[in-house]
CHARMM internal coordinates of N, CA and C (Angstrom, degrees):
IC EDIT
DIST 1 N 1 CA 1.4555
DIST 1 CA 1 C 1.5142
ANGL 1 N 1 CA 1 C 109.16
DIST 1 C 2 N 1.3009
ANGL 1 CA 1 C 2 N 114.73
DIHE 1 N 1 CA 1 C 2 N 147.25
DIST 2 N 2 CA 1.4467
ANGL 1 C 2 N 2 CA 121.04
DIHE 1 CA 1 C 2 N 2 CA 179.14
DIST 2 CA 2 C 1.5176
ANGL 2 N 2 CA 2 C 108.32
DIHE 1 C 2 N 2 CA 2 C -145.05
DIST 2 C 3 N 1.3013
ANGL 2 CA 2 C 3 N 116.58
DIHE 2 N 2 CA 2 C 3 N 160.91
DIST 3 N 3 CA 1.4540
ANGL 2 C 3 N 3 CA 120.40
DIHE 2 CA 2 C 3 N 3 CA 175.80
DIST 3 CA 3 C 1.5256
ANGL 3 N 3 CA 3 C 109.30
DIHE 2 C 3 N 3 CA 3 C -69.00
DIST 3 C 4 N 1.3143
ANGL 3 CA 3 C 4 N 114.96
DIHE 3 N 3 CA 3 C 4 N 147.66
DIST 4 N 4 CA 1.4534
ANGL 3 C 4 N 4 CA 120.20
DIHE 3 CA 3 C 4 N 4 CA -178.68
DIST 4 CA 4 C 1.5261
ANGL 4 N 4 CA 4 C 110.12
DIHE 3 C 4 N 4 CA 4 C -55.61
DIST 4 C 5 N 1.3305
ANGL 4 CA 4 C 5 N 116.81
DIHE 4 N 4 CA 4 C 5 N 129.92
DIST 5 N 5 CA 1.4537
ANGL 4 C 5 N 5 CA 122.73
DIHE 4 CA 4 C 5 N 5 CA 178.99
DIST 5 CA 5 C 1.5151
ANGL 5 N 5 CA 5 C 115.15
DIHE 4 C 5 N 5 CA 5 C 87.67
DIST 5 C 6 N 1.3350
ANGL 5 CA 5 C 6 N 117.53
DIHE 5 N 5 CA 5 C 6 N -4.83
DIST 6 N 6 CA 1.4601
ANGL 5 C 6 N 6 CA 121.15
DIHE 5 CA 5 C 6 N 6 CA 179.57
DIST 6 CA 6 C 1.5278
ANGL 6 N 6 CA 6 C 108.59
DIHE 5 C 6 N 6 CA 6 C -97.36
DIST 6 C 7 N 1.3128
ANGL 6 CA 6 C 7 N 116.11
DIHE 6 N 6 CA 6 C 7 N 129.68
DIST 7 N 7 CA 1.4655
ANGL 6 C 7 N 7 CA 121.40
DIHE 6 CA 6 C 7 N 7 CA -176.62
DIST 7 CA 7 C 1.5242
ANGL 7 N 7 CA 7 C 111.13
DIHE 6 C 7 N 7 CA 7 C -85.02
DIST 7 C 8 N 1.3261
ANGL 7 CA 7 C 8 N 115.93
DIHE 7 N 7 CA 7 C 8 N 149.95
DIST 8 N 8 CA 1.4576
ANGL 7 C 8 N 8 CA 122.65
DIHE 7 CA 7 C 8 N 8 CA 174.48
DIST 8 CA 8 C 1.5295
ANGL 8 N 8 CA 8 C 108.63
DIHE 7 C 8 N 8 CA 8 C -126.39
DIST 8 C 9 N 1.3102
ANGL 8 CA 8 C 9 N 116.23
DIHE 8 N 8 CA 8 C 9 N 151.25
DIST 9 N 9 CA 1.4569
ANGL 8 C 9 N 9 CA 121.77
DIHE 8 CA 8 C 9 N 9 CA 177.50
DIST 9 CA 9 C 1.5166
ANGL 9 N 9 CA 9 C 109.40
DIHE 8 C 9 N 9 CA 9 C -100.56
DIST 9 C 10 N 1.3217
ANGL 9 CA 9 C 10 N 115.63
DIHE 9 N 9 CA 9 C 10 N 127.90
DIST 10 N 10 CA 1.4655
ANGL 9 C 10 N 10 CA 121.34
DIHE 9 CA 9 C 10 N 10 CA 175.04
DIST 10 CA 10 C 1.5206
ANGL 10 N 10 CA 10 C 107.96
DIHE 9 C 10 N 10 CA 10 C -101.74
DIST 10 C 11 N 1.3205
ANGL 10 CA 10 C 11 N 116.34
DIHE 10 N 10 CA 10 C 11 N 128.52
DIST 11 N 11 CA 1.4665
ANGL 10 C 11 N 11 CA 121.77
DIHE 10 CA 10 C 11 N 11 CA -172.84
DIST 11 CA 11 C 1.5302
ANGL 11 N 11 CA 11 C 109.66
DIHE 10 C 11 N 11 CA 11 C -141.17
DIST 11 C 12 N 1.3316
ANGL 11 CA 11 C 12 N 118.26
DIHE 11 N 11 CA 11 C 12 N 110.38
DIST 12 N 12 CA 1.4654
ANGL 11 C 12 N 12 CA 120.58
DIHE 11 CA 11 C 12 N 12 CA 179.52
DIST 12 CA 12 C 1.5247
ANGL 12 N 12 CA 12 C 114.03
DIHE 11 C 12 N 12 CA 12 C -80.55
DIST 12 C 13 N 1.3076
ANGL 12 CA 12 C 13 N 117.42
DIHE 12 N 12 CA 12 C 13 N -4.04
DIST 13 N 13 CA 1.4595
ANGL 12 C 13 N 13 CA 121.47
DIHE 12 CA 12 C 13 N 13 CA -178.73
DIST 13 CA 13 C 1.5162
ANGL 13 N 13 CA 13 C 111.22
DIHE 12 C 13 N 13 CA 13 C 109.20
DIST 13 C 14 N 1.3038
ANGL 13 CA 13 C 14 N 114.98
DIHE 13 N 13 CA 13 C 14 N 156.32
DIST 14 N 14 CA 1.4604
ANGL 13 C 14 N 14 CA 121.13
DIHE 13 CA 13 C 14 N 14 CA -177.06
DIST 14 CA 14 C 1.5212
ANGL 14 N 14 CA 14 C 110.62
DIHE 13 C 14 N 14 CA 14 C -89.18
DIST 14 C 15 N 1.3305
ANGL 14 CA 14 C 15 N 115.37
DIHE 14 N 14 CA 14 C 15 N 168.45
DIST 15 N 15 CA 1.4497
ANGL 14 C 15 N 15 CA 121.14
DIHE 14 CA 14 C 15 N 15 CA 171.12
DIST 15 CA 15 C 1.5114
ANGL 15 N 15 CA 15 C 116.00
DIHE 14 C 15 N 15 CA 15 C 102.31
DIST 15 C 16 N 1.3195
ANGL 15 CA 15 C 16 N 117.44
DIHE 15 N 15 CA 15 C 16 N 2.93
DIST 16 N 16 CA 1.4639
ANGL 15 C 16 N 16 CA 119.65
DIHE 15 CA 15 C 16 N 16 CA 178.41
DIST 16 CA 16 C 1.5232
ANGL 16 N 16 CA 16 C 110.08
DIHE 15 C 16 N 16 CA 16 C -94.43
DIST 16 C 17 N 1.3195
ANGL 16 CA 16 C 17 N 115.96
DIHE 16 N 16 CA 16 C 17 N 154.35
DIST 17 N 17 CA 1.4647
ANGL 16 C 17 N 17 CA 120.83
DIHE 16 CA 16 C 17 N 17 CA 179.94
DIST 17 CA 17 C 1.5247
ANGL 17 N 17 CA 17 C 111.50
DIHE 16 C 17 N 17 CA 17 C -74.28
DIST 17 C 18 N 1.3380
ANGL 17 CA 17 C 18 N 116.90
DIHE 17 N 17 CA 17 C 18 N -33.25
DIST 18 N 18 CA 1.4668
ANGL 17 C 18 N 18 CA 119.43
DIHE 17 CA 17 C 18 N 18 CA 178.98
DIST 18 CA 18 C 1.5238
ANGL 18 N 18 CA 18 C 110.77
DIHE 17 C 18 N 18 CA 18 C -152.53
DIST 18 C 19 N 1.3277
ANGL 18 CA 18 C 19 N 114.40
DIHE 18 N 18 CA 18 C 19 N 157.67
DIST 19 N 19 CA 1.4588
ANGL 18 C 19 N 19 CA 123.72
DIHE 18 CA 18 C 19 N 19 CA -179.30
DIST 19 CA 19 C 1.5260
ANGL 19 N 19 CA 19 C 107.81
DIHE 18 C 19 N 19 CA 19 C -132.72
DIST 19 C 20 N 1.3220
ANGL 19 CA 19 C 20 N 117.34
DIHE 19 N 19 CA 19 C 20 N 139.87
DIST 20 N 20 CA 1.4581
ANGL 19 C 20 N 20 CA 121.22
DIHE 19 CA 19 C 20 N 20 CA 173.57
DIST 20 CA 20 C 1.5187
ANGL 20 N 20 CA 20 C 108.15
DIHE 19 C 20 N 20 CA 20 C -138.65
DIST 20 C 21 N 1.3420
ANGL 20 CA 20 C 21 N 115.11
DIHE 20 N 20 CA 20 C 21 N 114.07
DIST 21 N 21 CA 1.4557
ANGL 20 C 21 N 21 CA 122.04
DIHE 20 CA 20 C 21 N 21 CA -179.56
DIST 21 CA 21 C 1.5256
ANGL 21 N 21 CA 21 C 110.00
DIHE 20 C 21 N 21 CA 21 C -92.07
DIST 21 C 22 N 1.3217
ANGL 21 CA 21 C 22 N 115.49
DIHE 21 N 21 CA 21 C 22 N 156.94
DIST 22 N 22 CA 1.4658
ANGL 21 C 22 N 22 CA 120.88
DIHE 21 CA 21 C 22 N 22 CA 179.97
DIST 22 CA 22 C 1.5274
ANGL 22 N 22 CA 22 C 112.89
DIHE 21 C 22 N 22 CA 22 C -64.81
DIST 22 C 23 N 1.3308
ANGL 22 CA 22 C 23 N 118.08
DIHE 22 N 22 CA 22 C 23 N -17.48
DIST 23 N 23 CA 1.4636
ANGL 22 C 23 N 23 CA 120.61
DIHE 22 CA 22 C 23 N 23 CA 176.25
DIST 23 CA 23 C 1.5340
ANGL 23 N 23 CA 23 C 111.74
DIHE 22 C 23 N 23 CA 23 C -91.09
DIST 23 C 24 N 1.3387
ANGL 23 CA 23 C 24 N 117.02
DIHE 23 N 23 CA 23 C 24 N 7.22
DIST 24 N 24 CA 1.4576
ANGL 23 C 24 N 24 CA 121.85
DIHE 23 CA 23 C 24 N 24 CA 177.07
DIST 24 CA 24 C 1.5154
ANGL 24 N 24 CA 24 C 115.01
DIHE 23 C 24 N 24 CA 24 C 93.47
DIST 24 C 25 N 1.3186
ANGL 24 CA 24 C 25 N 117.99
DIHE 24 N 24 CA 24 C 25 N -10.00
DIST 25 N 25 CA 1.4605
ANGL 24 C 25 N 25 CA 121.53
DIHE 24 CA 24 C 25 N 25 CA -179.86
DIST 25 CA 25 C 1.5303
ANGL 25 N 25 CA 25 C 110.47
DIHE 24 C 25 N 25 CA 25 C -68.44
DIST 25 C 26 N 1.3181
ANGL 25 CA 25 C 26 N 115.84
DIHE 25 N 25 CA 25 C 26 N 146.37
DIST 26 N 26 CA 1.4648
ANGL 25 C 26 N 26 CA 121.71
DIHE 25 CA 25 C 26 N 26 CA 175.14
DIST 26 CA 26 C 1.5314
ANGL 26 N 26 CA 26 C 111.20
DIHE 25 C 26 N 26 CA 26 C -116.12
DIST 26 C 27 N 1.3201
ANGL 26 CA 26 C 27 N 116.78
DIHE 26 N 26 CA 26 C 27 N 16.75
DIST 27 N 27 CA 1.4683
ANGL 26 C 27 N 27 CA 122.18
DIHE 26 CA 26 C 27 N 27 CA 178.84
DIST 27 CA 27 C 1.5255
ANGL 27 N 27 CA 27 C 110.31
DIHE 26 C 27 N 27 CA 27 C -78.46
DIST 27 C 28 N 1.3187
ANGL 27 CA 27 C 28 N 117.68
DIHE 27 N 27 CA 27 C 28 N 153.39
DIST 28 N 28 CA 1.4661
ANGL 27 C 28 N 28 CA 120.04
DIHE 27 CA 27 C 28 N 28 CA 177.09
DIST 28 CA 28 C 1.5372
ANGL 28 N 28 CA 28 C 112.76
DIHE 27 C 28 N 28 CA 28 C -62.72
DIST 28 C 29 N 1.3210
ANGL 28 CA 28 C 29 N 117.61
DIHE 28 N 28 CA 28 C 29 N -29.34
DIST 29 N 29 CA 1.4588
ANGL 28 C 29 N 29 CA 121.90
DIHE 28 CA 28 C 29 N 29 CA 177.44
DIST 29 CA 29 C 1.5247
ANGL 29 N 29 CA 29 C 108.62
DIHE 28 C 29 N 29 CA 29 C -133.03
DIST 29 C 30 N 1.3319
ANGL 29 CA 29 C 30 N 115.97
DIHE 29 N 29 CA 29 C 30 N 156.64
DIST 30 N 30 CA 1.4627
ANGL 29 C 30 N 30 CA 119.84
DIHE 29 CA 29 C 30 N 30 CA 172.76
DIST 30 CA 30 C 1.5230
ANGL 30 N 30 CA 30 C 108.33
DIHE 29 C 30 N 30 CA 30 C -131.50
DIST 30 C 31 N 1.3136
ANGL 30 CA 30 C 31 N 115.49
DIHE 30 N 30 CA 30 C 31 N 151.93
DIST 31 N 31 CA 1.4569
ANGL 30 C 31 N 31 CA 122.84
DIHE 30 CA 30 C 31 N 31 CA 176.41
DIST 31 CA 31 C 1.5147
ANGL 31 N 31 CA 31 C 106.83
DIHE 30 C 31 N 31 CA 31 C -111.61
DIST 31 C 32 N 1.3356
ANGL 31 CA 31 C 32 N 116.29
DIHE 31 N 31 CA 31 C 32 N 124.19
DIST 32 N 32 CA 1.4635
ANGL 31 C 32 N 32 CA 120.61
DIHE 31 CA 31 C 32 N 32 CA -177.00
DIST 32 CA 32 C 1.5235
ANGL 32 N 32 CA 32 C 110.39
DIHE 31 C 32 N 32 CA 32 C -129.95
DIST 32 C 33 N 1.3238
ANGL 32 CA 32 C 33 N 116.04
DIHE 32 N 32 CA 32 C 33 N 148.61
DIST 33 N 33 CA 1.4626
ANGL 32 C 33 N 33 CA 121.05
DIHE 32 CA 32 C 33 N 33 CA 174.24
DIST 33 CA 33 C 1.5242
ANGL 33 N 33 CA 33 C 110.90
DIHE 32 C 33 N 33 CA 33 C -130.92
DIST 33 C 34 N 1.3221
ANGL 33 CA 33 C 34 N 117.08
DIHE 33 N 33 CA 33 C 34 N -1.68
DIST 34 N 34 CA 1.4525
ANGL 33 C 34 N 34 CA 122.58
DIHE 33 CA 33 C 34 N 34 CA 179.52
DIST 34 CA 34 C 1.5301
ANGL 34 N 34 CA 34 C 108.56
DIHE 33 C 34 N 34 CA 34 C -98.62
DIST 34 C 35 N 1.3285
ANGL 34 CA 34 C 35 N 115.99
DIHE 34 N 34 CA 34 C 35 N 132.77
DIST 35 N 35 CA 1.4603
ANGL 34 C 35 N 35 CA 120.52
DIHE 34 CA 34 C 35 N 35 CA 179.23
DIST 35 CA 35 C 1.5237
ANGL 35 N 35 CA 35 C 110.17
DIHE 34 C 35 N 35 CA 35 C -62.54
DIST 35 C 36 N 1.3135
ANGL 35 CA 35 C 36 N 116.16
DIHE 35 N 35 CA 35 C 36 N 146.62
DIST 36 N 36 CA 1.4523
ANGL 35 C 36 N 36 CA 121.00
DIHE 35 CA 35 C 36 N 36 CA 177.90
DIST 36 CA 36 C 1.5114
ANGL 36 N 36 CA 36 C 111.09
DIHE 35 C 36 N 36 CA 36 C 158.84
DIST 36 C 37 N 1.3166
ANGL 36 CA 36 C 37 N 115.06
DIHE 36 N 36 CA 36 C 37 N 179.30
DIST 37 N 37 CA 1.4624
ANGL 36 C 37 N 37 CA 120.79
DIHE 36 CA 36 C 37 N 37 CA 176.41
DIST 37 CA 37 C 1.5216
ANGL 37 N 37 CA 37 C 107.49
DIHE 36 C 37 N 37 CA 37 C -104.44
DIST 37 C 38 N 1.3183
ANGL 37 CA 37 C 38 N 115.81
DIHE 37 N 37 CA 37 C 38 N 124.81
DIST 38 N 38 CA 1.4575
ANGL 37 C 38 N 38 CA 122.56
DIHE 37 CA 37 C 38 N 38 CA -178.59
DIST 38 CA 38 C 1.5257
ANGL 38 N 38 CA 38 C 108.62
DIHE 37 C 38 N 38 CA 38 C -113.13
DIST 38 C 39 N 1.3162
ANGL 38 CA 38 C 39 N 115.76
DIHE 38 N 38 CA 38 C 39 N 129.02
DIST 39 N 39 CA 1.4602
ANGL 38 C 39 N 39 CA 121.68
DIHE 38 CA 38 C 39 N 39 CA -179.63
DIST 39 CA 39 C 1.5187
ANGL 39 N 39 CA 39 C 109.07
DIHE 38 C 39 N 39 CA 39 C -116.24
DIST 39 C 40 N 1.3318
ANGL 39 CA 39 C 40 N 116.09
DIHE 39 N 39 CA 39 C 40 N 140.15
DIST 40 N 40 CA 1.4549
ANGL 39 C 40 N 40 CA 120.94
DIHE 39 CA 39 C 40 N 40 CA 175.39
DIST 40 CA 40 C 1.5249
ANGL 40 N 40 CA 40 C 108.06
DIHE 39 C 40 N 40 CA 40 C -124.07
DIST 40 C 41 N 1.3310
ANGL 40 CA 40 C 41 N 115.12
DIHE 40 N 40 CA 40 C 41 N 138.60
DIST 41 N 41 CA 1.4573
ANGL 40 C 41 N 41 CA 121.83
DIHE 40 CA 40 C 41 N 41 CA 171.59
DIST 41 CA 41 C 1.5179
ANGL 41 N 41 CA 41 C 106.79
DIHE 40 C 41 N 41 CA 41 C -113.99
DIST 41 C 42 N 1.3282
ANGL 41 CA 41 C 42 N 115.49
DIHE 41 N 41 CA 41 C 42 N 126.26
DIST 42 N 42 CA 1.4662
ANGL 41 C 42 N 42 CA 120.58
DIHE 41 CA 41 C 42 N 42 CA 179.59
DIST 42 CA 42 C 1.5193
ANGL 42 N 42 CA 42 C 108.95
DIHE 41 C 42 N 42 CA 42 C -111.89
DIST 42 C 43 N 1.3223
ANGL 42 CA 42 C 43 N 114.62
DIHE 42 N 42 CA 42 C 43 N 149.75
DIST 43 N 43 CA 1.4639
ANGL 42 C 43 N 43 CA 121.27
DIHE 42 CA 42 C 43 N 43 CA 177.70
DIST 43 CA 43 C 1.5195
ANGL 43 N 43 CA 43 C 107.64
DIHE 42 C 43 N 43 CA 43 C -128.32
DIST 43 C 44 N 1.3322
ANGL 43 CA 43 C 44 N 116.00
DIHE 43 N 43 CA 43 C 44 N 132.03
DIST 44 N 44 CA 1.4677
ANGL 43 C 44 N 44 CA 118.74
DIHE 43 CA 43 C 44 N 44 CA 178.73
DIST 44 CA 44 C 1.5251
ANGL 44 N 44 CA 44 C 110.27
DIHE 43 C 44 N 44 CA 44 C -90.28
DIST 44 C 45 N 1.3105
ANGL 44 CA 44 C 45 N 116.32
DIHE 44 N 44 CA 44 C 45 N -178.55
DIST 45 N 45 CA 1.4530
ANGL 44 C 45 N 45 CA 122.06
DIHE 44 CA 44 C 45 N 45 CA -177.12
DIST 45 CA 45 C 1.5238
ANGL 45 N 45 CA 45 C 114.58
DIHE 44 C 45 N 45 CA 45 C -65.16
DIST 45 C 46 N 1.3399
ANGL 45 CA 45 C 46 N 117.96
DIHE 45 N 45 CA 45 C 46 N -17.02
DIST 46 N 46 CA 1.4617
ANGL 45 C 46 N 46 CA 121.74
DIHE 45 CA 45 C 46 N 46 CA 179.35
DIST 46 CA 46 C 1.5259
ANGL 46 N 46 CA 46 C 112.33
DIHE 45 C 46 N 46 CA 46 C -96.20
DIST 46 C 47 N 1.3505
ANGL 46 CA 46 C 47 N 115.85
DIHE 46 N 46 CA 46 C 47 N -0.64
DIST 47 N 47 CA 1.4607
ANGL 46 C 47 N 47 CA 120.15
DIHE 46 CA 46 C 47 N 47 CA 179.91
DIST 47 CA 47 C 1.5146
ANGL 47 N 47 CA 47 C 114.51
DIHE 46 C 47 N 47 CA 47 C 90.62
DIST 47 C 48 N 1.3219
ANGL 47 CA 47 C 48 N 117.80
DIHE 47 N 47 CA 47 C 48 N 3.50
DIST 48 N 48 CA 1.4667
ANGL 47 C 48 N 48 CA 120.71
DIHE 47 CA 47 C 48 N 48 CA 177.00
DIST 48 CA 48 C 1.5248
ANGL 48 N 48 CA 48 C 109.19
DIHE 47 C 48 N 48 CA 48 C -77.38
DIST 48 C 49 N 1.3348
ANGL 48 CA 48 C 49 N 116.31
DIHE 48 N 48 CA 48 C 49 N 141.53
DIST 49 N 49 CA 1.4618
ANGL 48 C 49 N 49 CA 120.06
DIHE 48 CA 48 C 49 N 49 CA -177.42
DIST 49 CA 49 C 1.5221
ANGL 49 N 49 CA 49 C 111.09
DIHE 48 C 49 N 49 CA 49 C -119.28
DIST 49 C 50 N 1.3087
ANGL 49 CA 49 C 50 N 114.59
DIHE 49 N 49 CA 49 C 50 N 157.87
DIST 50 N 50 CA 1.4565
ANGL 49 C 50 N 50 CA 123.16
DIHE 49 CA 49 C 50 N 50 CA 174.60
DIST 50 CA 50 C 1.5115
ANGL 50 N 50 CA 50 C 107.82
DIHE 49 C 50 N 50 CA 50 C -151.77
DIST 50 C 51 N 1.3118
ANGL 50 CA 50 C 51 N 116.43
DIHE 50 N 50 CA 50 C 51 N 158.95
DIST 51 N 51 CA 1.4604
ANGL 50 C 51 N 51 CA 118.60
DIHE 50 CA 50 C 51 N 51 CA 179.33
DIST 51 CA 51 C 1.5228
ANGL 51 N 51 CA 51 C 110.32
DIHE 50 C 51 N 51 CA 51 C -142.17
DIST 51 C 52 N 1.3246
ANGL 51 CA 51 C 52 N 114.36
DIHE 51 N 51 CA 51 C 52 N 158.66
DIST 52 N 52 CA 1.4649
ANGL 51 C 52 N 52 CA 121.92
DIHE 51 CA 51 C 52 N 52 CA 177.90
DIST 52 CA 52 C 1.5156
ANGL 52 N 52 CA 52 C 107.64
DIHE 51 C 52 N 52 CA 52 C -151.75
DIST 52 C 53 N 1.3439
ANGL 52 CA 52 C 53 N 114.92
DIHE 52 N 52 CA 52 C 53 N 155.72
DIST 53 N 53 CA 1.4650
ANGL 52 C 53 N 53 CA 120.69
DIHE 52 CA 52 C 53 N 53 CA 179.36
DIST 53 CA 53 C 1.5183
ANGL 53 N 53 CA 53 C 110.43
DIHE 52 C 53 N 53 CA 53 C -125.34
DIST 53 C 54 N 1.3186
ANGL 53 CA 53 C 54 N 115.35
DIHE 53 N 53 CA 53 C 54 N 153.41
DIST 54 N 54 CA 1.4643
ANGL 53 C 54 N 54 CA 122.10
DIHE 53 CA 53 C 54 N 54 CA 175.86
DIST 54 CA 54 C 1.5187
ANGL 54 N 54 CA 54 C 108.04
DIHE 53 C 54 N 54 CA 54 C -135.97
DIST 54 C 55 N 1.3215
ANGL 54 CA 54 C 55 N 116.26
DIHE 54 N 54 CA 54 C 55 N 133.40
DIST 55 N 55 CA 1.4652
ANGL 54 C 55 N 55 CA 121.21
DIHE 54 CA 54 C 55 N 55 CA 176.40
DIST 55 CA 55 C 1.5204
ANGL 55 N 55 CA 55 C 108.56
DIHE 54 C 55 N 55 CA 55 C -96.99
DIST 55 C 56 N 1.3132
ANGL 55 CA 55 C 56 N 116.07
DIHE 55 N 55 CA 55 C 56 N 124.54
DIST 56 N 56 CA 1.4638
ANGL 55 C 56 N 56 CA 122.23
DIHE 55 CA 55 C 56 N 56 CA 177.76
DIST 56 CA 56 C 1.5179
ANGL 56 N 56 CA 56 C 107.48
DIHE 55 C 56 N 56 CA 56 C -106.90
DIST 56 C 57 N 1.3336
ANGL 56 CA 56 C 57 N 116.32
DIHE 56 N 56 CA 56 C 57 N 125.01
DIST 57 N 57 CA 1.4568
ANGL 56 C 57 N 57 CA 120.68
DIHE 56 CA 56 C 57 N 57 CA 177.38
DIST 57 CA 57 C 1.5233
ANGL 57 N 57 CA 57 C 109.13
DIHE 56 C 57 N 57 CA 57 C -120.09
DIST 57 C 58 N 1.3241
ANGL 57 CA 57 C 58 N 115.67
DIHE 57 N 57 CA 57 C 58 N 147.92
DIST 58 N 58 CA 1.4657
ANGL 57 C 58 N 58 CA 121.71
DIHE 57 CA 57 C 58 N 58 CA 178.05
DIST 58 CA 58 C 1.5214
ANGL 58 N 58 CA 58 C 108.91
DIHE 57 C 58 N 58 CA 58 C -107.31
DIST 58 C 59 N 1.3148
ANGL 58 CA 58 C 59 N 115.55
DIHE 58 N 58 CA 58 C 59 N 122.99
DIST 59 N 59 CA 1.4530
ANGL 58 C 59 N 59 CA 121.02
DIHE 58 CA 58 C 59 N 59 CA 175.79
DIST 59 CA 59 C 1.5251
ANGL 59 N 59 CA 59 C 108.82
DIHE 58 C 59 N 59 CA 59 C -82.90
DIST 59 C 60 N 1.3258
ANGL 59 CA 59 C 60 N 118.37
DIHE 59 N 59 CA 59 C 60 N 141.65
DIST 60 N 60 CA 1.4614
ANGL 59 C 60 N 60 CA 119.72
DIHE 59 CA 59 C 60 N 60 CA 179.72
DIST 60 CA 60 C 1.5264
ANGL 60 N 60 CA 60 C 110.86
DIHE 59 C 60 N 60 CA 60 C -67.76
DIST 60 C 61 N 1.3102
ANGL 60 CA 60 C 61 N 115.71
DIHE 60 N 60 CA 60 C 61 N 150.88
DIST 61 N 61 CA 1.4561
ANGL 60 C 61 N 61 CA 120.28
DIHE 60 CA 60 C 61 N 61 CA 176.39
DIST 61 CA 61 C 1.5215
ANGL 61 N 61 CA 61 C 109.31
DIHE 60 C 61 N 61 CA 61 C -68.89
DIST 61 C 62 N 1.3295
ANGL 61 CA 61 C 62 N 117.66
DIHE 61 N 61 CA 61 C 62 N 144.42
DIST 62 N 62 CA 1.4599
ANGL 61 C 62 N 62 CA 119.20
DIHE 61 CA 61 C 62 N 62 CA 178.77
DIST 62 CA 62 C 1.5264
ANGL 62 N 62 CA 62 C 110.51
DIHE 61 C 62 N 62 CA 62 C -68.31
DIST 62 C 63 N 1.3319
ANGL 62 CA 62 C 63 N 117.59
DIHE 62 N 62 CA 62 C 63 N 151.88
DIST 63 N 63 CA 1.4510
ANGL 62 C 63 N 63 CA 119.23
DIHE 62 CA 62 C 63 N 63 CA 179.18
DIST 63 CA 63 C 1.5223
ANGL 63 N 63 CA 63 C 111.24
DIHE 62 C 63 N 63 CA 63 C -66.01
DIST 63 C 64 N 1.3017
ANGL 63 CA 63 C 64 N 115.69
DIHE 63 N 63 CA 63 C 64 N 148.09
DIST 64 N 64 CA 1.4644
ANGL 63 C 64 N 64 CA 121.36
DIHE 63 CA 63 C 64 N 64 CA 178.72
DIST 64 CA 64 C 1.5136
ANGL 64 N 64 CA 64 C 108.93
DIHE 63 C 64 N 64 CA 64 C -81.26
DIST 64 C 65 N 1.3162
ANGL 64 CA 64 C 65 N 116.51
DIHE 64 N 64 CA 64 C 65 N 131.04
DIST 65 N 65 CA 1.4635
ANGL 64 C 65 N 65 CA 121.11
DIHE 64 CA 64 C 65 N 65 CA 177.75
DIST 65 CA 65 C 1.5182
ANGL 65 N 65 CA 65 C 107.99
DIHE 64 C 65 N 65 CA 65 C -100.76
DIST 65 C 66 N 1.2999
ANGL 65 CA 65 C 66 N 115.33
DIHE 65 N 65 CA 65 C 66 N 132.17
DIST 66 N 66 CA 1.4589
ANGL 65 C 66 N 66 CA 120.22
DIHE 65 CA 65 C 66 N 66 CA 177.75
DIST 66 CA 66 C 1.5193
ANGL 66 N 66 CA 66 C 109.26
DIHE 65 C 66 N 66 CA 66 C -83.20
DIST 66 C 67 N 1.3058
ANGL 66 CA 66 C 67 N 115.71
DIHE 66 N 66 CA 66 C 67 N 134.20
DIST 67 N 67 CA 1.4571
ANGL 66 C 67 N 67 CA 121.90
DIHE 66 CA 66 C 67 N 67 CA 177.66
DIST 67 CA 67 C 1.5190
ANGL 67 N 67 CA 67 C 106.87
DIHE 66 C 67 N 67 CA 67 C -106.43
DIST 67 C 68 N 1.2960
ANGL 67 CA 67 C 68 N 115.37
DIHE 67 N 67 CA 67 C 68 N 123.99
DIST 68 N 68 CA 1.4685
ANGL 67 C 68 N 68 CA 119.90
DIHE 67 CA 67 C 68 N 68 CA -178.37
DIST 68 CA 68 C 1.5258
ANGL 68 N 68 CA 68 C 108.95
DIHE 67 C 68 N 68 CA 68 C -98.68
DIST 68 C 69 N 1.3000
ANGL 68 CA 68 C 69 N 114.21
DIHE 68 N 68 CA 68 C 69 N 132.61
DIST 69 N 69 CA 1.4527
ANGL 68 C 69 N 69 CA 121.92
DIHE 68 CA 68 C 69 N 69 CA 176.59
DIST 69 CA 69 C 1.5181
ANGL 69 N 69 CA 69 C 109.25
DIHE 68 C 69 N 69 CA 69 C -90.56
DIST 69 C 70 N 1.3021
ANGL 69 CA 69 C 70 N 117.34
DIHE 69 N 69 CA 69 C 70 N 136.93
DIST 70 N 70 CA 1.4679
ANGL 69 C 70 N 70 CA 119.29
DIHE 69 CA 69 C 70 N 70 CA 178.21
DIST 70 CA 70 C 1.4926
ANGL 70 N 70 CA 70 C 111.36
DIHE 69 C 70 N 70 CA 70 C -115.93
END
COOR INIT
IC SEED 1 N 1 CA 1 C
IC BUILD
């Protein structure tokens, strides 16, 4: 979970031959700020694959409190 509008980095770890994220990215890591479920499929040098998912949620911003000067 993150505050609304704050980006987080998703990183499945280094050392794979290729990465394919559910948003179409092929980068080893992605930076996201939109809530959703992100899945990555990794492939090693021998062609073996694995996948994992992460759910990103946005917490609402706290209400602004007015401070009155007297």
